N, C-alpha and C positions, 0 to 999 in steps of 0.2 A: 310547563313544569319541568323540572330538572330530571335528566336521565338517571337512573341508578348507576350507570358506567361513570358519568360525571360526578355523581356524588362519591362515589369509590374513589376516584382519580382525584379528587379534591379533597377528601377527607371531611364531607360534609354530612352530619346525620341526616337522617329523612325528616325528624321532627324539625330540625332547624331549615332544611330546605322547603318543608310544608310552610312553616311560619313565614319565611321570606314571600314564597309564592303567595300567601293568604294576603299579606301586607301589600303586595303589587297588586293584585286583584281589587283589593278594597279599595286602595288610593285610584285607580284607574276608572273604576266604577264611580267613585264618588265625584270624580271630575267630570265624567261624560254626563253623570245625572244632573249635575249642577248646570252645566252647559246647555242642555236639553232643556231644563226647567227655564232657564233665561229665555232662551231662543223661542220657546212656545208660549211664553207670558202674554205677548199681544194676542195671539188667537184663544187664550183661556180668557183673558178680559173683555174681548167682543162677543165670545160665546156666552158667558155670564150676563152682559148687558142685554144682549137679545132673550136670553131665557126670561130675564128679570121684566122687561117691558115697564110698563105702568104697575109698579107692585103696591101703589096705595091701597090701603083697605076699602073694599066696597068697590073699587073701580072694576069695569070690565076688561077683559082679555083684550088688549090692544093687537092690531093685524101683525102677523110675523113681519119684522124687518130684514133686509138683506144684510148679509155680513159685512159689505163693502160699505153699505150706507151707514151701518152704526160705526164702524171704525172712523169713516170720514167725519163721522158727526162728534165722535171722542176728540180728535186730533183736531178739530177747528174750535172746540169749546176748551181744550186744556193743553194742545200740543201733543207732539209725539211722546212725551213724558207721561201722558195719561195712559198710554198703550201698555206701560212697564210699570203699573200700580201694582203694588205687593209682589214685587218680584223678590225681595230679600227674603220673606218667610217662605216663598214657593222654594226657591233655592235651597235653604236652610233645612226643609222638608223631605225634598227629593234625594239631596246628594246622600246623607247617611242611610235612606231607604235603598237607594241603588246599589250602595257599598256593600251593605248588608246582604241583600239578596243575591248579587253576584258572587261574592265572597263565598256565602254560603252552598251556593250552587257548585261551585268550582271545587269547595271541601267535600262535598257529598260526592261529586262526581270523581274524584280520586281516591275515595275511601271506600265507596259502595259500588261503583258501576264499573270502573275500570281494574 
């Protein structure tokens, strides 16, 4: 945050400094959340495939498969691109959620805790 002495020296109002800080926190959190969502998409895809197994109606539950075996099966059947299936909606959901969460936390931290 911008210190009170710096605000006084530069003639920046407290509200303007808060808005600038909030925008900075929100932007950084959105970028971080989007990157994290993109990087972890392959893990989520493999986890979902392991959880689903044979999801045909009336099918008995298959034995649990190893994550590495499932990942290799996906790569062999559709290439590495298969591991990133659904990355756009995942990033579009995670980015704003992270931005709002971190910006809200920082706003509350400054107004109510410190």
